[in-house]
VEXPAPA-971796 format. One record per residue (C-alpha): x, y, z; residue number from 1; residue in one letter. Coordinates in nm, 4 decimals. Layout:
+----------+----------+----------+-----+------+
!       px !       py !       pz ! pos ! code !
+----------+----------+----------+-----+------+
!        X !        Y !        Z ! NUM !    A !
...
+----------+----------+----------+-----+------+
//
This chain:
+----------+----------+----------+-----+------+
!       px !       py !       pz ! pos ! code !
+----------+----------+----------+-----+------+
!   0.4623 !  -4.1294 !  -0.1115 !   1 !    X !
!   0.4953 !  -4.0770 !  -0.4793 !   2 !    X !
!   0.5348 !  -4.4180 !  -0.5645 !   3 !    X !
!   0.2507 !  -4.5668 !  -0.3290 !   4 !    X !
!   0.0314 !  -4.3430 !  -0.5114 !   5 !    X !
!   0.1307 !  -4.4391 !  -0.8535 !   6 !    X !
!   0.0848 !  -4.8075 !  -0.7476 !   7 !    X !
!  -0.2513 !  -4.7267 !  -0.6112 !   8 !    X !
!  -0.3402 !  -4.5299 !  -0.9247 !   9 !    X !
!  -0.2405 !  -4.8320 !  -1.1515 !  10 !    X !
!  -0.4450 !  -5.0727 !  -0.9437 !  11 !    X !
!  -0.7478 !  -4.8400 !  -0.9705 !  12 !    X !
!  -0.6999 !  -4.8067 !  -1.3515 !  13 !    X !
!  -0.6480 !  -5.1978 !  -1.4014 !  14 !    X !
!  -0.9549 !  -5.2673 !  -1.1766 !  15 !    X !
!  -1.1844 !  -5.0071 !  -1.3967 !  16 !    X !
!  -1.0558 !  -5.1723 !  -1.7187 !  17 !    X !
!  -1.1369 !  -5.5295 !  -1.5973 !  18 !    X !
!  -1.4840 !  -5.3918 !  -1.4988 !  19 !    X !
!  -1.5274 !  -5.2080 !  -1.8428 !  20 !    X !
!  -1.4251 !  -5.5162 !  -1.9961 !  21 !    X !
!  -1.6804 !  -5.7388 !  -1.8444 !  22 !    X !
!  -1.9720 !  -5.4981 !  -1.8866 !  23 !    X !
!  -1.8794 !  -5.5011 !  -2.2590 !  24 !    X !
!  -1.8866 !  -5.8447 !  -2.2817 !  25 !    X !
!  -2.2267 !  -5.8448 !  -2.1018 !  26 !    X !
!  -2.3778 !  -5.6115 !  -2.3018 !  27 !    X !
!  -2.2804 !  -5.8064 !  -2.6131 !  28 !    X !
!  -2.4518 !  -6.1085 !  -2.4605 !  29 !    X !
!  -2.7555 !  -5.9321 !  -2.3810 !  30 !    X !
!  -2.7675 !  -5.7954 !  -2.7452 !  31 !    X !
!  -2.7239 !  -6.1349 !  -2.8901 !  32 !    X !
!  -2.9601 !  -6.3038 !  -2.6763 !  33 !    X !
!  -3.2593 !  -6.0375 !  -2.7170 !  34 !    X !
!  -3.1864 !  -6.0674 !  -3.1237 !  35 !    X !
!  -3.2372 !  -6.4172 !  -3.0900 !  36 !    X !
!  -3.5043 !  -6.4469 !  -2.8449 !  37 !    X !
!  -3.6808 !  -6.1458 !  -2.7357 !  38 !    X !
!  -3.6801 !  -5.8898 !  -2.4478 !  39 !    X !
!  -3.8704 !  -6.1192 !  -2.1782 !  40 !    X !
!  -3.6316 !  -6.3088 !  -1.9642 !  41 !    X !
!  -3.8729 !  -6.5633 !  -1.8863 !  42 !    X !
!  -3.9232 !  -6.6624 !  -2.2403 !  43 !    X !
!  -3.5623 !  -6.6138 !  -2.3268 !  44 !    X !
!  -3.3038 !  -6.8483 !  -2.1223 !  45 !    X !
!  -2.9960 !  -6.6938 !  -2.3160 !  46 !    X !
!  -3.1023 !  -6.3501 !  -2.1916 !  47 !    X !
!  -3.1655 !  -6.5082 !  -1.8358 !  48 !    X !
!  -2.8301 !  -6.6398 !  -1.8078 !  49 !    X !
!  -2.6829 !  -6.2865 !  -1.9383 !  50 !    X !
!  -2.8820 !  -6.0859 !  -1.6517 !  51 !    X !
!  -2.7288 !  -6.3450 !  -1.3941 !  52 !    X !
!  -2.3953 !  -6.2912 !  -1.5415 !  53 !    X !
!  -2.4399 !  -5.9145 !  -1.5078 !  54 !    X !
!  -2.5178 !  -5.9462 !  -1.1310 !  55 !    X !
!  -2.2376 !  -6.1598 !  -1.0707 !  56 !    X !
!  -1.9988 !  -5.8881 !  -1.1828 !  57 !    X !
!  -2.2162 !  -5.5960 !  -1.0253 !  58 !    X !
!  -2.3282 !  -5.4383 !  -1.3434 !  59 !    X !
!  -2.5837 !  -5.1914 !  -1.2396 !  60 !    X !
!  -2.9323 !  -5.2713 !  -1.2976 !  61 !    X !
!  -3.0083 !  -4.9567 !  -1.5046 !  62 !    X !
!  -2.7003 !  -5.0360 !  -1.7425 !  63 !    X !
!  -2.8653 !  -5.3852 !  -1.8036 !  64 !    X !
!  -3.2068 !  -5.2405 !  -1.8890 !  65 !    X !
!  -3.0473 !  -4.9860 !  -2.1482 !  66 !    X !
!  -2.8438 !  -5.2633 !  -2.2860 !  67 !    X !
!  -3.1891 !  -5.4433 !  -2.3183 !  68 !    X !
!  -3.3810 !  -5.1788 !  -2.4930 !  69 !    X !
!  -3.0967 !  -5.0777 !  -2.7040 !  70 !    X !
!  -3.0719 !  -5.4469 !  -2.8533 !  71 !    X !
!  -3.4572 !  -5.4293 !  -2.8980 !  72 !    X !
!  -3.4155 !  -5.1172 !  -3.1461 !  73 !    X !
!  -3.4524 !  -5.1880 !  -3.4721 !  74 !    X !
!  -3.1577 !  -4.9485 !  -3.5451 !  75 !    X !
!  -2.8847 !  -5.1866 !  -3.3876 !  76 !    X !
!  -2.7540 !  -5.4170 !  -3.6514 !  77 !    X !
!  -2.6587 !  -5.6829 !  -3.3773 !  78 !    X !
!  -2.3220 !  -5.8721 !  -3.3542 !  79 !    X !
!  -2.1907 !  -6.1995 !  -3.4728 !  80 !    X !
!  -2.0303 !  -6.4536 !  -3.2792 !  81 !    X !
!  -1.7073 !  -6.6006 !  -3.4524 !  82 !    X !
!  -1.4628 !  -6.8396 !  -3.2814 !  83 !    X !
!  -1.1052 !  -6.8307 !  -3.4258 !  84 !    X !
!  -0.8370 !  -7.0964 !  -3.3550 !  85 !    X !
!  -0.4609 !  -7.0788 !  -3.3591 !  86 !    X !
!  -0.1252 !  -7.1672 !  -3.2102 !  87 !    X !
!   0.0163 !  -6.8785 !  -2.9371 !  88 !    X !
!   0.3889 !  -6.9166 !  -2.8832 !  89 !    X !
!   0.5673 !  -7.2447 !  -2.7823 !  90 !    X !
!   0.3017 !  -7.4358 !  -2.9967 !  91 !    X !
!   0.0064 !  -7.3666 !  -2.7482 !  92 !    X !
!  -0.3109 !  -7.4282 !  -2.8902 !  93 !    X !
!  -0.5551 !  -7.1430 !  -2.8348 !  94 !    X !
!  -0.9305 !  -7.0650 !  -2.8973 !  95 !    X !
!  -1.0661 !  -6.6994 !  -2.9152 !  96 !    X !
!  -1.4235 !  -6.6197 !  -2.9130 !  97 !    X !
!  -1.5266 !  -6.2785 !  -3.0539 !  98 !    X !
!  -1.8624 !  -6.0996 !  -3.0852 !  99 !    X !
!  -1.8363 !  -5.8403 !  -3.3490 ! 100 !    X !
!  -2.0249 !  -5.6337 !  -3.5723 ! 101 !    X !
!  -1.7271 !  -5.5997 !  -3.7890 ! 102 !    X !
!  -1.5755 !  -5.9537 !  -3.8935 ! 103 !    X !
!  -1.3311 !  -5.7949 !  -4.1376 ! 104 !    X !
!  -1.1871 !  -5.5914 !  -3.8601 ! 105 !    X !
!  -1.1801 !  -5.8498 !  -3.6099 ! 106 !    X !
!  -1.0174 !  -6.1149 !  -3.8063 ! 107 !    X !
!  -0.7218 !  -5.8612 !  -3.8935 ! 108 !    X !
!  -0.6682 !  -5.7793 !  -3.5490 ! 109 !    X !
!  -0.6801 !  -6.1406 !  -3.4218 ! 110 !    X !
!  -0.4341 !  -6.2152 !  -3.6959 ! 111 !    X !
!  -0.2246 !  -5.9254 !  -3.6182 ! 112 !    X !
!  -0.1807 !  -6.0375 !  -3.2485 ! 113 !    X !
!  -0.0862 !  -6.3880 !  -3.3198 ! 114 !    X !
!   0.1903 !  -6.2460 !  -3.5534 ! 115 !    X !
!   0.3021 !  -5.9896 !  -3.3124 ! 116 !    X !
!   0.3319 !  -6.2790 !  -3.0318 ! 117 !    X !
!   0.5011 !  -6.5224 !  -3.2798 ! 118 !    X !
!   0.1884 !  -6.7193 !  -3.3042 ! 119 !    X !
!  -0.0502 !  -6.8364 !  -3.6094 ! 120 !    X !
!  -0.4163 !  -6.8038 !  -3.6982 ! 121 !    X !
!  -0.5504 !  -7.1342 !  -3.7867 ! 122 !    X !
!  -0.8410 !  -7.2844 !  -3.9857 ! 123 !    X !
!  -1.1785 !  -7.3715 !  -3.8613 ! 124 !    X !
!  -1.1410 !  -7.7097 !  -3.6902 ! 125 !    X !
!  -0.7417 !  -7.7179 !  -3.6460 ! 126 !    X !
!  -0.7615 !  -7.6499 !  -3.2719 ! 127 !    X !
!  -1.1388 !  -7.7312 !  -3.1717 ! 128 !    X !
!  -1.0892 !  -8.1052 !  -3.1526 ! 129 !    X !
!  -0.8257 !  -8.0762 !  -2.8688 ! 130 !    X !
!  -1.0842 !  -7.8900 !  -2.6292 ! 131 !    X !
!  -1.4206 !  -8.0346 !  -2.4869 ! 132 !    X !
!  -1.6851 !  -7.7908 !  -2.4516 ! 133 !    X !
!  -1.8773 !  -7.7846 !  -2.1182 ! 134 !    X !
!  -2.1346 !  -7.5811 !  -1.9410 ! 135 !    X !
!  -2.0248 !  -7.4609 !  -1.5852 ! 136 !    X !
!  -2.3285 !  -7.3148 !  -1.3256 ! 137 !    X !
!  -2.2382 !  -7.1340 !  -1.0417 ! 138 !    X !
!  -2.4971 !  -7.1830 !  -0.7713 ! 139 !    X !
!  -2.5589 !  -7.0130 !  -0.4314 ! 140 !    X !
!  -2.4988 !  -7.2529 !  -0.1389 ! 141 !    X !
!  -2.7509 !  -7.2503 !   0.1321 ! 142 !    X !
!  -2.7357 !  -7.4172 !   0.5000 ! 143 !    X !
!  -3.0619 !  -7.6600 !   0.4248 ! 144 !    X !
!  -2.8861 !  -7.7910 !   0.1135 ! 145 !    X !
!  -2.8318 !  -8.1784 !   0.0744 ! 146 !    X !
!  -2.5588 !  -8.1802 !  -0.1282 ! 147 !    X !
!  -2.5052 !  -8.5537 !  -0.1480 ! 148 !    X !
!  -2.8846 !  -8.5927 !  -0.2544 ! 149 !    X !
!  -2.8654 !  -8.2898 !  -0.4921 ! 150 !    X !
!  -2.5440 !  -8.4511 !  -0.6544 ! 151 !    X !
!  -2.7260 !  -8.7663 !  -0.7241 ! 152 !    X !
!  -3.0427 !  -8.5938 !  -0.8793 ! 153 !    X !
!  -2.8265 !  -8.3848 !  -1.1063 ! 154 !    X !
!  -2.6664 !  -8.6548 !  -1.2396 ! 155 !    X !
!  -3.0132 !  -8.7776 !  -1.4110 ! 156 !    X !
!  -2.9909 !  -8.3968 !  -1.5930 ! 157 !    X !
!  -2.6266 !  -8.4725 !  -1.7259 ! 158 !    X !
!  -2.4150 !  -8.3593 !  -1.4491 ! 159 !    X !
!  -2.0464 !  -8.4101 !  -1.5445 ! 160 !    X !
!  -1.8724 !  -8.2505 !  -1.2233 ! 161 !    X !
!  -1.9708 !  -8.1318 !  -0.8837 ! 162 !    X !
!  -1.7510 !  -7.9340 !  -0.6538 ! 163 !    X !
!  -1.8383 !  -7.6574 !  -0.3846 ! 164 !    X !
!  -1.6853 !  -7.4183 !  -0.1391 ! 165 !    X !
!  -1.8534 !  -7.2368 !   0.1637 ! 166 !    X !
!  -2.0665 !  -6.9815 !  -0.0460 ! 167 !    X !
!  -2.1235 !  -7.1693 !  -0.3999 ! 168 !    X !
!  -2.1753 !  -7.5043 !  -0.5785 ! 169 !    X !
!  -1.9802 !  -7.5458 !  -0.8956 ! 170 !    X !
!  -2.1799 !  -7.7608 !  -1.1597 ! 171 !    X !
!  -1.9907 !  -7.8983 !  -1.4705 ! 172 !    X !
!  -2.2188 !  -8.0615 !  -1.7788 ! 173 !    X !
!  -2.1252 !  -8.1589 !  -2.1384 ! 174 !    X !
!  -2.2113 !  -7.8781 !  -2.4064 ! 175 !    X !
!  -2.5169 !  -8.0879 !  -2.5067 ! 176 !    X !
!  -2.6446 !  -8.0833 !  -2.1496 ! 177 !    X !
!  -2.6459 !  -7.7340 !  -2.1073 ! 178 !    X !
!  -2.9964 !  -7.6472 !  -2.1690 ! 179 !    X !
!  -3.1644 !  -7.9643 !  -1.9523 ! 180 !    X !
!  -2.9231 !  -7.8775 !  -1.6504 ! 181 !    X !
!  -3.0234 !  -7.5072 !  -1.6817 ! 182 !    X !
!  -3.3966 !  -7.6005 !  -1.6656 ! 183 !    X !
!  -3.3659 !  -7.8329 !  -1.3753 ! 184 !    X !
!  -3.1868 !  -7.5919 !  -1.1538 ! 185 !    X !
!  -3.4565 !  -7.3375 !  -1.2329 ! 186 !    X !
!  -3.7082 !  -7.5902 !  -1.1465 ! 187 !    X !
!  -3.5421 !  -7.6887 !  -0.8252 ! 188 !    X !
!  -3.5639 !  -7.3150 !  -0.7443 ! 189 !    X !
!  -3.1854 !  -7.2913 !  -0.6893 ! 190 !    X !
!  -3.0136 !  -6.9554 !  -0.7275 ! 191 !    X !
!  -2.7900 !  -6.9442 !  -1.0262 ! 192 !    X !
!  -2.5298 !  -6.6842 !  -0.9731 ! 193 !    X !
!  -2.3253 !  -6.7146 !  -1.2839 ! 194 !    X !
!  -2.2935 !  -6.9224 !  -1.6095 ! 195 !    X !
!  -2.0674 !  -6.9818 !  -1.8683 ! 196 !    X !
!  -1.9945 !  -7.2243 !  -2.1613 ! 197 !    X !
!  -1.6106 !  -7.2973 !  -2.1652 ! 198 !    X !
!  -1.3642 !  -7.4635 !  -2.3625 ! 199 !    X !
!  -1.1701 !  -7.7295 !  -2.1510 ! 200 !    X !
!  -0.8367 !  -7.8820 !  -2.3098 ! 201 !    X !
!  -0.8360 !  -8.2436 !  -2.3384 ! 202 !    X !
!  -0.4585 !  -8.2421 !  -2.2711 ! 203 !    X !
!  -0.1999 !  -7.9538 !  -2.1264 ! 204 !    X !
!   0.1161 !  -7.8515 !  -2.2346 ! 205 !    X !
!   0.3835 !  -7.7838 !  -1.9569 ! 206 !    X !
!   0.6132 !  -7.4567 !  -2.0251 ! 207 !    X !
!   0.8709 !  -7.2855 !  -1.8233 ! 208 !    X !
!   0.7978 !  -6.9742 !  -1.6376 ! 209 !    X !
!   0.9403 !  -6.7593 !  -1.9312 ! 210 !    X !
!   0.7409 !  -6.9451 !  -2.1695 ! 211 !    X !
!   0.4147 !  -6.8942 !  -1.9416 ! 212 !    X !
!   0.4781 !  -6.5112 !  -1.9571 ! 213 !    X !
!   0.5034 !  -6.5322 !  -2.3149 ! 214 !    X !
!   0.1556 !  -6.6913 !  -2.3326 ! 215 !    X !
!   0.0274 !  -6.4579 !  -2.0469 ! 216 !    X !
!   0.1261 !  -6.1758 !  -2.2786 ! 217 !    X !
!  -0.0708 !  -6.2892 !  -2.5766 ! 218 !    X !
!  -0.3506 !  -6.3552 !  -2.3773 ! 219 !    X !
!  -0.3581 !  -5.9915 !  -2.2293 ! 220 !    X !
!  -0.3168 !  -5.8775 !  -2.5559 ! 221 !    X !
!  -0.6511 !  -6.0661 !  -2.6902 ! 222 !    X !
!  -0.8416 !  -5.9547 !  -2.3486 ! 223 !    X !
!  -0.7589 !  -5.5845 !  -2.4416 ! 224 !    X !
!  -0.9363 !  -5.6141 !  -2.8020 ! 225 !    X !
!  -1.2943 !  -5.4951 !  -2.7574 ! 226 !    X !
!  -1.4156 !  -5.7849 !  -3.0075 ! 227 !    X !
!  -1.2907 !  -6.0648 !  -2.8079 ! 228 !    X !
!  -1.5287 !  -6.2086 !  -2.5319 ! 229 !    X !
!  -1.3263 !  -6.5204 !  -2.4164 ! 230 !    X !
!  -0.9769 !  -6.6756 !  -2.4572 ! 231 !    X !
!  -0.8850 !  -7.0406 !  -2.4040 ! 232 !    X !
!  -0.5686 !  -7.2398 !  -2.4236 ! 233 !    X !
!  -0.4040 !  -7.5541 !  -2.3331 ! 234 !    X !
!  -0.1058 !  -7.4124 !  -2.1043 ! 235 !    X !
!  -0.0599 !  -7.6209 !  -1.7768 ! 236 !    X !
+----------+----------+----------+-----+------+
//
């Protein structure tokens, strides 16, 4: 009985930790969006996306409103978006996206995590060329949708890949077509439930199970850092 309780408690704490990390990331996205384009989601597409992503992780509305209010305050200094590149263990290429109010602290933490896990922090541009920047839109699927015609229509707005399941559509576009696609989806009245810009590897590196565990370890270490927003790598 004790072991079962401990396992459930561990699972509960892990879930809360993931939720806290997701909320923290959204709060930073909201602050960056508000500082750049104001508090009106109708006029600020970046804020609109952040609010959509908040809904996708079940972030309470009062927390979203509080984040917007805080971001609009003159007392807040704002976050900087910084990207770091490097190699993890076994030569795996990694990109670390951060949002920070203290770049000196952040780069020190990132460098420490790389070194602790037998990796190395690289220079700007040393890794990014191995990845392609893409936008991904998750759209609610409805019974009346004509998926074939919709796919053809979206090609005119930069569609790169298109897939779906019973509940959602997944729309991939090159980074340069992210804005036009967002506008097209909104004009069609489609319900965008989440969206993200991701780095997709051009080529993948195959590793053994033991080596994969090493990569998972460094990814977890980065995820635990409050300044880290996203982690990308080219492990298969």
